[in-house]
N, C-alpha and C positions, 0 to 999 in steps of 0.2 A: 856189190850184192844186193840183192832182191828176194824176200821170200815171198811166195806164193800160196794162198789155201783157198781150195776150193770147198764150194757147199750147194745145194740144192739138188742132189741125186736122191734117188729113191726108187720105189716102186708104181710103175704106171702102166694101166692097159693099153693095148694097141690102139692106136687112134688119139692118144692123149697127148699132152704137153708136160715139159718141165723147163725151167729156167735155172741155169747153171752159174753162179757166181763164183769169181775168182778174185780176192781182195791182195795187195799188193803191200808188203812193206820196207822198211831199207829207202832204196833210191825211190823216185816217184815213178807211177807207171807210165807217165808220158815220154819218158826217155826211151822206151822199150818197143819192139813190135811185139806183138800177143800172139796167141794160137792155142787152138785147142787139138788135141791128139785123142785118141781111144785106143783101147786094148780089150778084144773079146775073148774069151775063153780059148784057148788052144792055137790063138793067133797072134799074129805080130802086131806091135803099136803101128797105128797108121793116121795119117794126116785128115784132121776133120774140117778144120776153119782157121784162117788167120785175118791180122787187120793191121793195118799201118797205122804209125804212131799217132798220126792226126786225125786217122779214121775213115781217110778218104778211099782208101782201096782196102777191098776184102776179097778173098779167095774161099772156094770151098771143093772139098769132095764130091765127085758127080752125084755118089749115092746120097748124099742130103740137101743138094740143090736145091731150092723152091720150099724147103722145109725146116731149115735151119739159118739163124741168124746170129751173126757175131756183133757184138758193140762194143763199146768202151767210154767210160765215163772218167776222164783223167782226172777231173776234179775231186773225186771220190777214191782214185786209184782201185778202179775196180774195172775187171771185163765181164762180159755176160755173154751165154749161149743160150738163146732162145731154142727150144726144140719143139717142134709141132708135128703132128701125123706121127707119132713114134711107131715103129715098126719093130717086132722081135729081134730082128737084124740090127738093131741099134743098142742090143744089150752089151755092156762094156764098162770098165773102168776110163774115166774120162779126167785127161790130166790138161791142166792148163801150165802155158810155157811163155817164157819172155826171152828175149835176146836184142843185139844190136844189130841184128841181119835184116833184111827187107822181109817184107810179108810175102811176095813173090819166091825169094829165097826158102821162106818157111815151106813154102807150098811144096817146092821140089826137091824138099829131103834135107835142106842143110840142118844140122842141129842147131837148137836154141841153148842158151846158156844156163836157164834157170829152169825147174821143175817144180810144179807144186805135189801134192802127196797122192791126190787122186780123188774122186767122188765115183760111187758105184750108180751106174744106171741098169735097171731092170725093166724091160718091157714084158709084160704078158702076153700070151695068145688070146 
């Protein structure tokens, strides 16, 4: 079992930046593939980014490629999502996720085992 707690969300103007953090407790973060998902109002949850256990492989949804960066610090049991050049379309609740599957499998829609509670990101026009 692992518990995930997100932080760093908030209100930002279009073009601005935010960095989300996800802190893990229970089993160590290095045992899990990590990912970020988001759910906008009136829309289904969608994949945003994933990172392998070692950090050697990362994947992104096309709409955030070049703007968002996922990273991890296994020594601190923390995964991050740096979000730059934010757009109103990025407004959503962002969820941290963890699992024993690969980062590519996360990208392809395979469900992870564990989810955080989510943090709200709002980008104003």
